[in-house]
N, C-alpha and C positions, 0 to 999 in steps of 0.2 A: 414459447415454452422454454424451459432450461435446455432441453435437447437441441432445439433450433438455435439457441444462443451459442451453445458449444460448437455447433456446426459452423456458424458464422465466424466466431472468434478463432477457431482453429485455423482458418485460412489466413488471418492476420498473424497468428503465432508463427505459422510456417514462413510467411513473407519476411518476418523479422529475424528468423534464425540465420546466423552467420558463422562461418568457420573458415579458417585458413590454416597454414601449417603450424601456427603457434597458439591459436586461440579458438574458443568456441563459446557462443553466447547469443544474445538477442539484441539487435540494434534498437536503440531507444526510439528513433524516428523512422528509419527505413526510407526507401526511395520509391516504393511501388505505389505512388498515387499521382494525381494530376500535376503535382507541384514539385516532384522529386523530393529530396530531403529539405523540407520547408524550414528547418531550424536555422539554416545559414551557419551551422556549426560543423566541425568535424564529427563524424559518427562516433558514438560511444555506447558501451553497455553501462547501464545505471542500476545499481543494486539498492533498492529502497526508493523512497520519495516518488518522483514521477517516472521512474523506470520499473521498479519492482521485478527485476530480472529473475530473482530466485523464486518468486511466485509463479513465473512462467515455467520455470524448471519443475516446480511442484505439479503444475497442470500437465506437463508432459509425462511425469511419472505416474500420476493416477490414470491418465488415458492409456498408458502402456500396460497398466495392471488390470484395468477393468474392461478394455475394449480389444478389438482384434488388432489394433495398431501397436504391436509389441515393440517395434523399433523405438517408440517414444520413451520407453523406460530407460533404455541405454542413453538416449540423447539427453533426457532430463538429468540423469546422474552425471553425465560427462560435463554438461554446462555448469552444474553446481560445483563439480570437482575443480573446474578451472578457477572458479572464484576462491575456493578454500585454499588451493595450492599456491595461488599467486597474489591474492588481494591483501594479505596482512602487511601492516606497516612495519616500521622499525621497532615499534612497541608491541610486545606480545599481547595478542588478544584484541588489538585495535585494527580494524579493517578500513581500507580505502573503498570508496563507493563508485568511482568512475574508472572505467578502462577504455582507453582510446586505441583501437586496433591499428590505425595508421602509423602510430609511433610506438606501439607496444608499451604504453605507460599507464601506471595506476596513479590516480590523483584524488584529492578531496573535492575538486571542482573541475568542470570540463576545460576551463581556460587558464587555470592557475595551478602549476605543479606544487606550489608551496601552500596551498589552501589548507585551512584547518579541516578536521574530520567531524562530520555531523553525528551527534548522538542518536538522532532519529534514524539516520541511514544505518548506523551500526546496529541498532536494536531491530529494525525491520529486516535487515539482511540475515542476521543470525537467527531470528525467530522463524523466518521463512525456511532457512536451512534446517532448523529443528523440525518444522512441519514435514519436510521430506524425510528426515530420519525417523520420525514417529510413524509416518506412512509405511516406510520400508520395514520398520520393526513390527508393525501390526500385520503386514502381509508376509512376515517371516522371510524377508529378503536381507541379504548381507548389507550392512552399513560399513562404508570404508572406515577403518580404524583412524585414519588421518583426520576424518571429520570429527570423530569423538574427541580426539586430542585437541583439535582446534577449538571446539565448543568449550571444553574445560579451561583452555587458556582465556577465552572470552569471559567466562564466569569468574575466573580469578581476577581478571582486570576489573570487572564490574563490582566485585566485592572488596576492592581495595579503597579504603577511605581517601587515599591521596588522589584518586581519580574522580572524586566527588567535590561538589561546591562546599562552601563554608556552611551552607544550610543542610548538608548531608544528602543532596540529590545529585542527579547527573546534569552536567552543564549543557548548554546548547551545542557546544563543540569542544573538541580537544585539539591541541597542536599534535603534529605527527609524533612527537616524543612523549605524548600522553599528558602534557601539562595543560593547565586551565588558565585562560586569560580573563574570562568574564565569569563572575559569580552571580550574575543576574538570575533572579528567581523566575523560572519558566517551566512549562510542562513538556518541552520538546523531548526529554529523555525517557518518558514513560515506556516506549517500546523496549528499552533496556531491561526494565522490570519484567516485561513479558518473556524475554530470553531466559531469565532465571526460573520463571514459572514453568516454561516448557522443558527446560533442561532438567528440572526436578522430576518431571513426569517421565522423560526419556531415560534418565539414569536411575530413577527410583531413589533420588537423593533428597531427604527431608531438609538438609542444610540449605540447599538452594531455595526451597520453597519458603522456609522460615525467613531467610534474608529478603526475599521478594516481598513478603508480608510486611516486614519492618519498613522497607522502602515505600511501599504503597501507603502505609499509615502515615508516613512522614509527608508524602505528596498530598494526601487527603487533608492533613492538618493545614497545609498552606492554601490549597485550592478549593476545598469542598466545605469546610466548616462554615464559612461566611460568604464565600464567593467574592470577597473583596478583591482577590487576585484570581480572575477566571482562568479557565483552560486557554492557554495561549502559547505561541512560540513554535508550534510544530509546522505550520505552513510557512516555509522559509522565505517566501516572498510577500509576507504580510506581517506587520508588526502589531498584532491585535488579537482579540479573541478569535479562535478558529475551530471549526468543526473537527479538524484532524487531531488536535490536541485532546479534545473530549473523547474521540473515538477510542484512544488507547486507555483512557481511564475506564471506559466501559469494558473493553475487551479483556483487560487484565483482571479487573474485579470479577467479571463473569467466569474467567478461567479459574481463578482462585476459589470461587464459590463452587464450581463444578468439582474441584479436587477435594475441598474441605467441608463443604456445606456450612461454613461459618456465616451466620446471618448478617454480620457486619458487611461482608462482601456482597451479599445479595442486595442489601440496602444501597451500598455504594454503586453497584452496577445499575440499579434502577434509577438512581439519581443521575448518573452519567448518561444513561439511555434517554431519559427525559430531556436532558440538556442538548444532546446531539439532535434529537427530534425537533427541537426548536428551529433548526436550520432547514427543515423539510417543509415544502409547500403543500398545504392542504386544500388548495383551490386552484382554479385555472386563471392565470394572470392575463391571458390574451396577448396577441402580438399585432404589430402593425401589418396592414395588408401589404402583400408583395414581398415580405421578408422570407428567408429560407424556412424558418420555423412555421410561419403561417401557411406557406405553400405545401409543406409536408404534414400538416395537421398535427404538429408536435403538441404534446400535452405536458403541462408543468406539474400537475398534481402527483405527488409522490417523489418529486425530485428534490435532492438536497442542494442548498447553497454551500458556500465555502467558508466565508468569514465576514466580519463586519467591514472589511476592506475590499475584498474581491467579490463583487456582486454578480456572480454568474452561477449556473447550474453545472454540477459535474457528478461523476459516478462513484466518487470515493465515499463508501459507506459500508459498514459491517452487516450486510443484509442477512447472511446466513447465521452469523453469530447472534444477531438480535433474535432471529427465529429460534435458534437452539436454546438460548437462555430463556426466552419466553416459554418454550415448551417445558423446560426443566422446572420452571417456577409456576407453571400454570397461568401465565400472564397472557390472556387472549389478546389484549391490545397490542403488545409487542409482536406477537405472531402475525396479527393482521397488518401492522405497519411494515413488517419485513416483507410481506408479500406485495403490498402496494409499491414499495420502493423498488423491489426486483422487477415488477411489471413496468414501472416507469422507465427503467433502463433499456427497455426494448425500443424506445423512440430514439431517433437520430442515427440509427445503424444503416450503413450502406448495404442494401439487399440486392443491388445489381450494379454492374460497372457504370461509373459516372455519377451515381446518386450521391448527393451531398459533396460532390467534387472529388470522390475517391475512385481509384481503379481497383483496389482490393476489396472484394466483398467481405463485409464484417467490420470494416473500419468505422470509427466513430470519433466525432470531434471531442476535444477536451472541454469546450465551453459553449454553452447556449445562453443567450442573453435575454432575460425576461424583463430587464429594465433598460435605461439609457446608458448604463455602465458598459464599457467595453475595454478590452485589453488587446492591443495590437503591437507585438514586439517588432515586426518588420513591415515596412511600407508595402511590400509585394502582396501582403494579405488584405490590405484595405479594400480592394475591389471585391473580395469575396464576402465581406461583411454586409454590404448594401446598407441596410438601416440598422440602427442599434437595437431597438426593442423588437426582437425577433431574428436578429442576426445570429450567426454562429461562428466559432473560431475553428478553422480546419487544423490547427495545431493538434498533433495527435501522438504524444509520447506513449510509450508502451504500457504504462501503468493502467491505462484505460482497459486494454485487453486483459491484463493480469487480474484486475479487480473483478470485472464482469465475468470473466471465464472461470476463475476460481470459485466464485460464488455459485455460478450455475452448476459446476461440477459437484460442489458440496450438496446442493439441493437435489441433484440426481443420485449421488452415490454416498451421501452421508449415512452415518450409522443408524439414524432413526427413520430412514426412508423405507 
């Protein structure tokens, strides 16, 4: 059930929380499992992509508001505030996504201080911040004025034509000074459109919404009219069509439809929903005997894949958003699929110490292998895979907890529950 899921994931959330005299946030990997920090990297906070640190802050805030654990509201606000106050680059409105506590540095990549800044990370981070602001606004709690000023700077940046490609959309990445090196047509920047939509709702600003609609129409003309250029470019380690690009085409269209009831956006949301559902398994693939998935009676039905390059199962999917849009439109199929996918995510969770190789109850692997494809970044992990079809990857960045927990919280405490 969603309540059980929250109980499990809360333990992971707490194990990843980290603070010292200068910082506060959530470690992307943490060390509380059988392998220590399995990444082989310095620890970092990652805002967006496979970190989703501000989504964890949102989870803290809503838990602090609707449960007895009141301390979580302050913790959620403070972890978000650390990002807002410190993460902005030398370009106003453009944020860095990685923070390394050991060196107190902000970067565009964990290993490169000069790395470009991802448009996906920018969009996800600020839209998650806006979710916190909308939550506080709804509950009549004070929103720090610095956050409002920061979001307005971001919107100004995103509405500057000089920050967009020659095709009038957002690039895959910006240099730290805000310049664009590649004008390649890709869907990675759609989360930036989501920022403008959510900012329009928070500030009651029609100008932001109008601009977001203009951007969405432009994206749709490139990616949805013929699908000659499919949704691609959001999964940063895959150069192909990917579910995560399609997710934001759905979420943004569904949000605009909720705010405007414009039938164009309902149609676009339904098209994008159908497209991301093509990544979902509607049958049991089966596994080789003796593998981790076979031994744990893991079920593949309802699980999404990732891309046409990365052939594994993972939990990145807008389950509650699909449910909410389906309910708004009276689309029973989308409601049913949202429930199936949410149920699927209950598999692979560590329910007792040592299960699936984890010490922290609630941990869950990033990758489950339903084919002979596998992804092993470090040799130490090979022994945990055993066989390919039915193996799993103990790689466990914090986005897994952020995605599953935020969805469960919305199902428990959403407006229509």
